[in-house]
C-alpha positions as a printed NumPy array, in Angstrom:
array([[ -3.681,  46.414, -38.425],
       [ -7.306,  47.588, -38.73 ],
       [-10.427,  45.832, -39.944],
       [-11.964,  47.81 , -42.817],
       [-15.196,  47.564, -44.783],
       [-15.056,  48.819, -48.376],
       [-18.488,  49.452, -49.852],
       [-18.263,  49.242, -53.639],
       [-16.897,  46.653, -56.059],
       [-15.956,  48.832, -59.022],
       [-12.458,  49.962, -59.957],
       [-12.356,  52.503, -57.127],
       [-13.588,  50.075, -54.48 ],
       [-11.412,  47.125, -55.517],
       [ -8.329,  49.341, -55.863],
       [ -9.055,  50.646, -52.356],
       [ -9.287,  47.097, -51.03 ],
       [ -5.994,  46.093, -52.652],
       [ -4.192,  49.178, -51.367],
       [ -5.387,  48.825, -47.779],
       [ -4.714,  45.089, -47.81 ],
       [ -1.155,  45.73 , -49.008],
       [ -0.684,  47.991, -45.971],
       [ -1.517,  45.107, -43.629],
       [ -5.194,  45.802, -42.969],
       [ -7.921,  43.137, -42.941],
       [-10.355,  44.225, -45.661],
       [-13.847,  43.087, -46.624],
       [-15.555,  44.336, -49.804],
       [-19.346,  44.522, -50.01 ],
       [-21.388,  45.288, -53.119],
       [-24.715,  44.242, -54.57 ],
       [-23.024,  42.649, -57.604],
       [-19.759,  40.889, -58.331],
       [-16.728,  43.165, -58.931],
       [-16.559,  45.119, -62.172],
       [-20.192,  44.649, -63.219],
       [-21.435,  48.246, -63.055],
       [-19.891,  51.525, -64.261],
       [-16.385,  50.04 , -64.409],
       [-17.603,  47.463, -66.922],
       [-18.955,  49.84 , -69.542],
       [-16.367,  52.591, -69.932],
       [-13.974,  53.189, -72.812],
       [-11.123,  51.359, -71.078],
       [ -8.612,  54.228, -71.151],
       [ -6.064,  54.986, -68.436],
       [ -5.829,  58.655, -69.305],
       [ -2.415,  59.904, -68.281],
       [ -2.95 ,  62.937, -70.538],
       [ -6.148,  64.195, -68.815],
       [ -4.378,  66.69 , -66.544],
       [ -7.16 ,  69.228, -66.94 ],
       [-10.588,  67.899, -65.905],
       [-13.628,  68.238, -68.168],
       [-15.007,  71.765, -67.736],
       [-18.526,  72.817, -68.611],
       [-18.667,  74.781, -71.88 ],
       [-19.049,  78.499, -71.14 ],
       [-18.82 ,  80.072, -74.596],
       [-22.244,  81.118, -75.88 ],
       [-21.986,  79.256, -79.233],
       [-21.155,  75.988, -77.426],
       [-23.983,  76.447, -74.944],
       [-26.454,  77.177, -77.749],
       [-25.33 ,  74.075, -79.643],
       [-26.119,  71.976, -76.568],
       [-29.429,  73.71 , -75.818],
       [-30.6  ,  73.388, -79.432],
       [-29.467,  69.777, -79.803],
       [-26.792,  70.521, -82.398],
       [-23.958,  69.013, -80.326],
       [-23.555,  65.277, -79.938],
       [-21.277,  65.727, -76.918],
       [-24.192,  66.379, -74.557],
       [-27.906,  65.584, -74.75 ],
       [-30.388,  66.57 , -72.096],
       [-33.969,  66.494, -70.934],
       [-35.749,  69.253, -68.948],
       [-36.251,  66.936, -65.961],
       [-32.644,  65.794, -66.135],
       [-31.394,  69.385, -65.943],
       [-33.911,  70.722, -63.415],
       [-33.32 ,  67.831, -61.009],
       [-29.609,  68.711, -60.915],
       [-29.744,  72.47 , -61.375],
       [-27.907,  73.534, -58.162],
       [-25.02 ,  71.168, -58.906],
       [-24.927,  72.204, -62.57 ],
       [-24.774,  75.869, -61.566],
       [-21.83 ,  75.063, -59.285],
       [-20.18 ,  73.184, -62.149],
       [-20.6  ,  76.223, -64.395],
       [-18.972,  78.468, -61.797],
       [-16.057,  76.105, -61.126],
       [-15.495,  75.922, -64.89 ],
       [-14.49 ,  79.587, -65.067],
       [-10.997,  79.565, -66.629],
       [ -9.238,  80.893, -63.521],
       [-10.912,  78.425, -61.16 ],
       [-10.468,  75.592, -63.641],
       [ -6.724,  76.189, -63.807],
       [ -6.481,  76.099, -60.015],
       [ -8.433,  72.834, -59.869],
       [ -6.287,  71.365, -62.627],
       [ -3.203,  71.448, -60.393],
       [ -4.306,  68.746, -57.904],
       [ -5.99 ,  66.816, -60.712],
       [ -2.752,  66.788, -62.72 ],
       [ -0.781,  65.495, -59.733],
       [ -3.14 ,  62.541, -59.565],
       [ -3.473,  61.803, -63.265],
       [  0.241,  61.908, -64.02 ],
       [  0.904,  58.894, -61.771],
       [ -2.138,  56.872, -62.888],
       [ -0.317,  54.494, -65.241],
       [  2.4  ,  53.727, -62.705],
       [ -0.194,  53.096, -59.996],
       [ -2.093,  50.694, -62.269],
       [  1.09 ,  49.001, -63.411],
       [  1.742,  47.712, -59.91 ],
       [ -1.564,  45.81 , -59.839],
       [ -1.583,  44.846, -63.529],
       [  1.645,  42.929, -63.042],
       [  0.605,  41.246, -59.789],
       [ -2.843,  40.35 , -61.176],
       [ -1.392,  38.795, -64.339],
       [ -3.396,  41.187, -66.507],
       [ -0.745,  42.234, -69.036],
       [ -2.755,  40.563, -71.824],
       [ -5.544,  43.123, -71.323],
       [ -3.334,  46.232, -71.569],
       [ -1.923,  48.154, -74.553],
       [  0.539,  51.011, -74.092],
       [  0.289,  52.62 , -77.53 ],
       [ -1.684,  55.739, -76.616],
       [ -4.887,  56.9  , -78.258],
       [ -5.898,  59.254, -81.066],
       [ -8.136,  62.309, -81.122],
       [ -9.346,  62.556, -84.718],
       [-10.646,  65.831, -86.182],
       [-12.652,  66.24 , -89.365],
       [-12.828,  70.011, -88.847],
       [ -9.487,  71.689, -89.729],
       [-10.19 ,  74.656, -87.431],
       [-10.763,  72.399, -84.43 ],
       [ -7.642,  70.387, -85.259],
       [ -5.457,  73.486, -85.603],
       [ -6.74 ,  74.857, -82.274],
       [ -5.904,  71.594, -80.491],
       [ -2.502,  71.345, -82.176],
       [ -1.68 ,  74.909, -81.077],
       [ -2.614,  74.072, -77.488],
       [ -0.176,  71.157, -77.324],
       [  2.785,  73.41 , -76.477],
       [  0.946,  74.754, -73.422],
       [ -0.019,  71.263, -72.248],
       [  3.486,  69.948, -72.769],
       [  5.141,  72.828, -70.927],
       [  2.686,  72.915, -68.034],
       [  2.141,  69.188, -67.454],
       [  4.825,  67.371, -69.438],
       [  2.263,  65.62 , -71.648],
       [  3.708,  63.564, -74.492],
       [  1.586,  64.118, -77.609],
       [  2.202,  64.786, -81.294],
       [ -0.034,  66.065, -84.115],
       [ -0.577,  63.924, -87.227],
       [ -1.847,  65.049, -90.6  ],
       [ -4.618,  63.142, -92.356],
       [ -2.266,  60.911, -94.34 ],
       [ -0.28 ,  60.002, -91.224],
       [ -3.521,  59.128, -89.432],
       [ -4.608,  56.811, -92.247],
       [ -1.21 ,  55.106, -92.115],
       [ -1.521,  54.68 , -88.335],
       [ -5.139,  53.486, -88.601],
       [ -5.828,  51.947, -92.03 ],
       [ -9.534,  51.456, -91.215],
       [-10.109,  55.135, -92.117],
       [-11.135,  55.239, -95.778],
       [-10.534,  58.981, -96.201],
       [ -8.032,  61.255, -94.452],
       [ -9.4  ,  63.567, -91.736],
       [ -8.139,  67.096, -91.176],
       [ -5.704,  65.725, -88.604],
       [ -5.271,  63.912, -85.324],
       [ -3.441,  64.134, -82.002],
       [ -1.583,  61.051, -80.795],
       [ -1.598,  61.05 , -76.976],
       [  1.311,  58.689, -76.526],
       [  1.296,  58.076, -72.76 ],
       [ -2.253,  56.726, -72.523],
       [ -2.853,  53.027, -71.873],
       [ -5.945,  51.12 , -72.947],
       [ -7.691,  47.97 , -71.777],
       [ -9.489,  45.445, -73.968],
       [-11.899,  44.421, -71.177],
       [-12.352,  47.012, -68.393],
       [-14.719,  44.882, -66.33 ],
       [-12.362,  41.927, -66.571],
       [ -9.441,  44.034, -65.34 ],
       [-11.461,  44.885, -62.208],
       [-12.299,  41.189, -61.841],
       [ -8.631,  40.224, -62.027],
       [ -7.754,  42.858, -59.433],
       [-10.51 ,  41.358, -57.263],
       [ -9.118,  37.851, -57.755],
       [ -5.706,  39.125, -56.637],
       [ -7.356,  40.627, -53.552],
       [ -8.985,  37.267, -52.772],
       [ -5.755,  35.3  , -53.319],
       [ -4.117,  37.526, -50.742],
       [ -6.766,  36.689, -48.176],
       [ -9.384,  39.356, -48.837],
       [-13.117,  38.724, -48.571],
       [-15.835,  39.871, -50.99 ],
       [-19.517,  39.616, -50.043],
       [-22.697,  40.401, -51.943],
       [-24.752,  42.723, -49.806],
       [-26.778,  45.904, -49.442],
       [-24.638,  48.958, -48.679],
       [-27.71 ,  50.879, -47.54 ],
       [-27.746,  48.716, -44.39 ],
       [-24.524,  50.369, -43.153],
       [-24.927,  51.273, -39.492],
       [-22.814,  52.465, -36.601],
       [-22.453,  49.687, -34.022],
       [-20.711,  51.083, -30.96 ],
       [-17.202,  51.969, -32.067],
       [-17.495,  49.905, -35.259],
       [-19.384,  49.929, -38.567],
       [-21.504,  47.03 , -39.758],
       [-23.398,  46.066, -42.902],
       [-25.705,  43.209, -43.828],
       [-24.472,  40.819, -46.51 ],
       [-26.144,  37.788, -48.084],
       [-24.11 ,  35.543, -45.797],
       [-23.896,  37.438, -42.501],
       [-23.705,  40.801, -40.8  ],
       [-20.126,  42.064, -41.181],
       [-18.504,  44.431, -38.699],
       [-15.266,  46.434, -38.953],
       [-13.491,  49.312, -37.26 ],
       [-13.467,  51.502, -40.399],
       [-15.775,  51.853, -43.409],
       [-14.927,  53.314, -46.819],
       [-17.721,  54.553, -49.096],
       [-16.679,  53.847, -52.703],
       [-20.095,  53.485, -54.318],
       [-19.751,  55.925, -57.215],
       [-23.181,  57.189, -58.339],
       [-24.929,  55.242, -55.554],
       [-23.157,  57.273, -52.86 ],
       [-25.571,  60.211, -52.3  ],
       [-28.571,  58.12 , -51.101],
       [-26.427,  56.224, -48.616],
       [-24.805,  59.371, -47.257],
       [-28.218,  61.039, -46.999],
       [-29.12 ,  58.335, -44.472],
       [-26.128,  59.499, -42.423],
       [-27.099,  63.165, -42.659],
       [-24.863,  64.323, -45.529],
       [-25.934,  66.188, -48.649],
       [-23.737,  65.506, -51.677],
       [-23.871,  67.717, -54.742],
       [-23.286,  65.203, -57.537],
       [-24.042,  65.447, -61.253],
       [-25.187,  62.186, -62.792],
       [-23.603,  62.116, -66.233],
       [-25.274,  59.179, -67.936],
       [-23.476,  57.385, -70.732],
       [-23.891,  54.354, -72.955],
       [-21.967,  52.071, -75.258],
       [-22.796,  49.862, -78.225],
       [-20.751,  46.953, -79.577],
       [-19.952,  46.217, -83.239],
       [-18.672,  42.611, -83.379],
       [-17.794,  42.66 , -87.089],
       [-15.984,  46.029, -87.242],
       [-12.348,  46.193, -88.335],
       [ -9.801,  46.317, -85.51 ],
       [ -8.328,  49.657, -84.491],
       [ -4.669,  49.663, -83.521],
       [ -5.4  ,  52.316, -80.885],
       [ -8.566,  53.789, -79.357],
       [ -9.943,  56.755, -81.273],
       [-11.864,  59.762, -80.014],
       [-13.905,  61.146, -82.901],
       [-14.228,  64.855, -82.104],
       [-16.999,  65.52 , -84.634],
       [-19.394,  62.991, -83.096],
       [-18.173,  62.995, -79.484],
       [-17.623,  59.228, -79.208],
       [-14.704,  56.975, -78.31 ],
       [-14.09 ,  53.86 , -80.424],
       [-12.072,  51.027, -78.865],
       [-11.343,  47.542, -80.142],
       [-12.089,  45.22 , -77.243],
       [-12.906,  41.62 , -76.554],
       [-16.152,  41.076, -78.421],
       [-15.6  ,  43.724, -81.079],
       [-15.511,  47.498, -81.441],
       [-17.03 ,  49.454, -78.566],
       [-18.549,  52.871, -79.249],
       [-18.885,  54.914, -76.051],
       [-20.874,  58.143, -76.229],
       [-20.637,  61.43 , -74.358],
       [-22.91 ,  62.817, -71.652],
       [-26.669,  62.561, -71.238],
       [-28.268,  64.711, -68.534],
       [-31.427,  62.704, -68.016],
       [-33.8  ,  62.067, -65.162],
       [-33.069,  58.849, -63.27 ],
       [-35.046,  55.853, -64.463],
       [-35.523,  57.021, -68.05 ],
       [-35.126,  54.616, -70.929],
       [-31.533,  54.997, -72.226],
       [-31.243,  57.737, -74.832],
       [-29.576,  56.331, -77.954],
       [-29.514,  59.559, -79.981],
       [-25.789,  60.069, -79.498],
       [-24.904,  56.545, -80.579],
       [-27.282,  56.658, -83.562],
       [-25.971,  60.011, -84.784],
       [-22.362,  58.878, -84.426],
       [-22.968,  55.601, -86.256],
       [-24.619,  57.462, -89.13 ],
       [-21.849,  60.065, -89.407],
       [-18.931,  57.686, -88.962],
       [-20.154,  55.538, -91.854],
       [-18.809,  58.213, -94.205],
       [-15.211,  57.277, -93.429],
       [-15.073,  53.866, -91.721],
       [-17.048,  50.618, -91.653],
       [-18.698,  49.666, -88.387],
       [-20.682,  46.684, -89.587],
       [-23.802,  45.444, -87.847],
       [-24.389,  46.334, -84.22 ],
       [-24.638,  43.693, -81.509],
       [-28.187,  42.473, -80.915],
       [-29.966,  43.278, -77.678],
       [-30.189,  46.344, -75.435],
       [-27.362,  48.861, -75.214],
       [-25.317,  49.16 , -72.046],
       [-25.94 ,  52.236, -69.923],
       [-24.107,  53.598, -66.887],
       [-23.536,  56.753, -64.869],
       [-20.429,  58.824, -64.223],
       [-20.488,  60.208, -60.648],
       [-19.288,  63.764, -61.328],
       [-18.733,  66.389, -58.618],
       [-19.175,  70.071, -59.592],
       [-15.578,  71.009, -58.726],
       [-14.321,  68.192, -60.985],
       [-12.168,  66.476, -58.328],
       [-12.72 ,  63.12 , -56.599],
       [-13.739,  63.154, -52.934],
       [-11.064,  61.441, -50.846],
       [-10.744,  61.582, -47.081],
       [-12.32 ,  61.368, -43.648],
       [-16.028,  62.021, -43.136],
       [-16.534,  65.353, -41.35 ],
       [-18.984,  64.15 , -38.697],
       [-18.378,  60.404, -38.287],
       [-15.358,  58.749, -36.77 ],
       [-13.574,  56.142, -38.908],
       [-15.801,  56.701, -41.926],
       [-13.976,  57.469, -45.168],
       [-15.129,  58.872, -48.507],
       [-13.726,  57.717, -51.834],
       [-16.085,  58.632, -54.668],
       [-16.944,  61.222, -57.307],
       [-14.262,  60.408, -59.881],
       [-16.485,  61.5  , -62.777],
       [-14.979,  60.449, -66.093],
       [-11.813,  59.115, -64.463],
       [-12.779,  56.373, -62.015],
       [-11.181,  53.675, -64.167],
       [ -8.047,  55.814, -64.546],
       [ -7.66 ,  57.11 , -60.997],
       [ -8.932,  54.272, -58.773],
       [ -5.472,  52.967, -57.76 ],
       [ -4.011,  56.477, -57.438],
       [ -6.634,  57.935, -55.127],
       [ -6.681,  54.627, -53.213],
       [ -2.994,  55.141, -52.468],
       [ -3.692,  58.617, -51.102],
       [ -6.647,  57.354, -49.076],
       [ -4.372,  54.702, -47.58 ],
       [ -1.941,  57.427, -46.536],
       [ -4.765,  59.375, -44.898],
       [ -6.103,  56.361, -43.048],
       [ -2.608,  55.482, -41.823],
       [ -2.032,  59.061, -40.639],
       [  0.556,  59.925, -43.291],
       [ -1.409,  62.211, -45.615],
       [  0.24 ,  64.379, -48.268],
       [ -0.723,  68.048, -47.806],
       [ -0.931,  68.346, -51.586],
       [ -4.061,  66.177, -51.426],
       [ -5.91 ,  68.538, -49.06 ],
       [ -8.079,  69.903, -51.948],
       [ -9.574,  66.405, -52.334],
       [-10.799,  66.088, -48.765],
       [-14.364,  66.695, -47.521],
       [-13.102,  69.173, -44.929],
       [-11.937,  71.512, -47.698],
       [-15.113,  71.225, -49.806],
       [-18.211,  72.291, -47.806],
       [-19.9  ,  73.515, -50.999],
       [-19.817,  69.962, -52.388],
       [-20.662,  67.958, -49.263],
       [-22.371,  69.261, -46.151]])
């Protein structure tokens, strides 16, 4: 048995704590807020078993021009937001070349295809079945050309990754989701995907399970992490905590901490936001609206609209253009009602240029472990990559996970 510090109380950090605890280790979690209050709280709540291929940067000239000229609602940007991340964005562009993307999709697919099963273990033990639906989600297309292209690609996805998905015509979509007043061009039903009606609460229930099993969670400042002889220690609100191992699972807050230890992390900060509509009609399944680049999910408290990516400078006032555009366009075919009063929620997806999470031993520090950079899939992959990290820490690593490790990725972390 080892004593282990886990820095980070989101889905990735709490899943790490549960996994290591289940292996007989004594685990303490430290974060500045209670579990599930940051990025894990505000996402779309999908466990995306279909996302075998990670999100590549658009490379076709028409798509790039749409983004640059502000015609796409998938991505908005500011000059400072792009310039401050230019080296990482250039790497992302290069890794998104079709040949490289297909190579990177192989380890990503191995992770993503076990995500539901890895969550299911903790969902059952945490008594969180009431938060989970297993009915899939829908990608809805108003543009017939875009729908036909996606429908044609299903055969490739099914043959290569075994993804279970079926196309629906507009009438079938309206039958599946009666809230749509007019039929779209079509939809894809991704049948293996699970959804959660309260993502932050699911993390909280996982954390409560961790506590019931004897785990400790402290509020504290991860930036105080220091080497103390052969151990690692960090200052919490209650005391200074020491352990043999430390795991960095801080999502977008990782690079500043690792800079203190002499590491440079190339990370793209993909900002996102959501807005709640308490009076909107209930969707039977989450819906991705391809025209406006938003995900709509019926959750506790109403309908949540989660937007795409904003490449903005840190500290800027949240950009609501994507949410405003989507709300205006969606009103043509469904009723959202009045938005929730107060400020919108905003968070950051910690995205690495090669589109894979960083999982494994630190290159230059003994008993320091990295578990971050899940991008769009931290909520999905937390338990899965935690399982692989546990194998690595226990000396039983799967060679198939070598592409995730820092030792194999000097261009991303140095």
